[in-house]
N, C-alpha and C positions, 0 to 999 in steps of 0.2 A: 843354958839350954844349947845343945848341939844337935843339929839335924843333918843326916848324911843321905845323899843320893835320893832326894825327894823329887818325885815326878812333878814337873812344873811347866808353865808357859809364861813367856814374857808378854805382859799386856801393854806396857809403856816404859820408855826410858828417856832420860835427858842427861846432858853432860853435867858433870860436877867437878869443880876445880880443874886441874890441868888435864888429867887423863882418866878420871873416874866417871862412873855412871850411877845415877839414881835409878833404881829398878822397881817397877811395880809388877810383882809376880803373882800368878794364880797357881797355887799348889794343891796337890791331891788331898793332903791330910791337914793342912794348916790354913786353908783358904787363901785369901789375898794377903800378901805380906810385902813389906817395903825392905829392900836390900840395897846395900852400897857395894858396887863393883869397883873396889879400889884398884887403880891402874888398869882397868879393863880395856882401855883404848891404847895402852902402851904396847908397842911392838916388842915381841920377844922371839927367841929362836923358834918356838913352836907356834907363833902367830898370836894374835890378841884374843882375849875372851870375847871382844865385841863381834868377832866373826861368827861366834856361836850364839850370841845373845840377839837373836832375830825373832820378831813376832811370828807366831804360828808354829815354830819349830818345837817338837817335843824335847824337853830337857830333863836332866837330872841335876839338881843343885844341892850344894851343901852350904849351910850357914850356921851361925852361932850367936849367942848373946841374948840379953834381956832388953836391950834398948828398942825403941820403936823402929829404928832403921838398923838392921843387923848387917854385919859384913858378910858378903858372899865369899865363901872359902874356895869353892870349886864349882865348875860347871862342865857337863858332858852332854853331847847330843844323844837323845834317846830314840831318834827316828829321823826320817827324811823331812825336809822342809816342803810342805804341800805347795803345789803350783797354783797360787792364787794370782790371777792377772786381771787387769782391766776392772770390770764391774765386780768380779769376785773378790778382788783385793779390797775394795771399799766395803764389801759385805763383811769381810774379816775384821776390818778396822772398826766397823759398826759394833760387832760383837764385843770387841775389846773395850770400846768406849762405854758400852752398857755395863760391863762388869766393873770397870773403874768407878763409874758414877753411882752404881747401885749396891755393890757389895761392901759390907763392913769388913774392916781388916780383922784377921784372926778368927774368922767365922768359918769353920770347916764346911765345905759343900761338895762331898765326894761324888754325889750323883750328878750335880751340875758340872763338875770337872770332867766326868766321863762324857756327858752330853756335849760339852764344848769340843772335845777331841773328835767325837763322831761328826759334829756339825762341820768342823774344818775339813774333814775327809769328804763329806758330802759336797761342800762348796767347790772342792777341787775336781770332782769327777762327775757329779750329777748334771744332767742336761739343764735343769732349772734349779735355781737357788731358792725359790719362794718357799717350798715346803720345808726345807732345812731351816730357814730363818724363822718361820712361824713356829716350828716345833721348839726351837731354842727359846724363843720369846715366851712361849707358854711355860716351858721348863724353868726359865728364870723367874717368872712370876710365882710359880709354885714354890721354888726354893726360898723366895723372899717372904712367903706367907700371904701373898696376894692373889693366889690362883682362884679361878672361877670356872664354872661349867657353862659353856655356851648353850647347852640344851635345856637349862632350867632357869627360871626366873629367880634371881638371887634374893628377892624380898619375900615373895609368896611361897617359893619352893615348887611351884607348879611347872609342868613341862612347857617348854616354849611352843607356841602355836605357829604352824607354818604361815598362816595368814596374818599374824600379829606383827606389831612393831615394838622394838625394845631400844633402850638407851643404856650406856655403860655408866655406872656409878661406882666410884672407888671402894666404898664401904660395903657394897652388896654384890657387885658384878653387873649382870644384865637385869634390868627391870622393865616391866611393861610400860609403854608410854602411848600417847596419842600422836599419830602422824600429823595432826593438824596444829599442834603446839610445839613440837620438837623440830629444831633445825634439821634440814635434810642430811647434812654432814654428820650429825650426831646420833642418828637413829639407824637401826639395823633391822632388816626384814627377818622374820622368824625362819623362813625357808633357808636363807643364807646361813643363819646361825646353826641350824641343824646340819647343814652340809659341813660347816667348820667343825662342829662337834664330832662328826664322823671322820675327821682327819683329812678332809678334802681341801687342802690349803692352796691349791693352784687350780688352773683352769677356770671353771665357771665361778668359783668362790674366791678367787685370788684377791681381787680388789677389796672385797668385804673383809676378808681375813686380815689383810694388811692394815686396813683402816681401823678395825677393831683393836688390834694389838697396839697400834700407834696411840689410840685413845687411852688404853689401859696403862701403857708405859709412861705416857705424858704426865699422868697424875702423880707419878712417883719421881720423875726426872726433874720436875720444876720448870721454870721458864727459860733457863739457859739452854740455847739450842745445841744440838749435837754437832760437833765439829766434823765428824765423818760424813754426815748428810750434806753439809755445805761443800766439802771437798768433792763429793760425788756429783753435786750439781755443777760445780766448776768443770769437772772432767767431762760431763755430758755436753755442756755448753761449748767447751773447746773442741770437742769432736764434731759438733754441728758446724763450726766455723771453718773446718778444714775442707 
């Protein structure tokens, strides 16, 4: 198999042998693929491939082979590197870590690929990142087959009641519960869920939306913590110490 000029983003890389890189790429038509950039860090007259192989930069990549890790034949920039700085950089790293942890290799996800590019653009220029992150998280759950409707009880199918209380269950989505027996951190007010269902991911419903998506993703991520969240906590702590 030979693939030429495939739109892609680099999700993660690590050094391999003397001058090569192991690359985890998200491509438009082939999903998540593992590539080997042989000699990618070696300096040449035209510069190294490593200067192009940066997270968040739109790329065009060519690769071939039938092995699990395919050789990278060529790489070109397909757009400018978005300016993700400070907290926005960690948001981008969070997106990449979600994709690495949750996407199976060789599973095409063209709609999610497009959403990823749109989300990176939003992180770079929108005043608040919350809405962009929540839209991506919902889109990722849909792509994985775990999507749910915040406006409906996933067990009974009934509309969410504004005065009711609900909890997230991985097999159903949101189901009605008693506020007397459910831990406060695990229950959600119906009024908040209706606001989230209407796409109001920031402002009044920001914290509820963030907490809901964290619950939903945690059931699929497992117990291993996200490295990007720990890096962000360290970044915020360092900022407070200055």
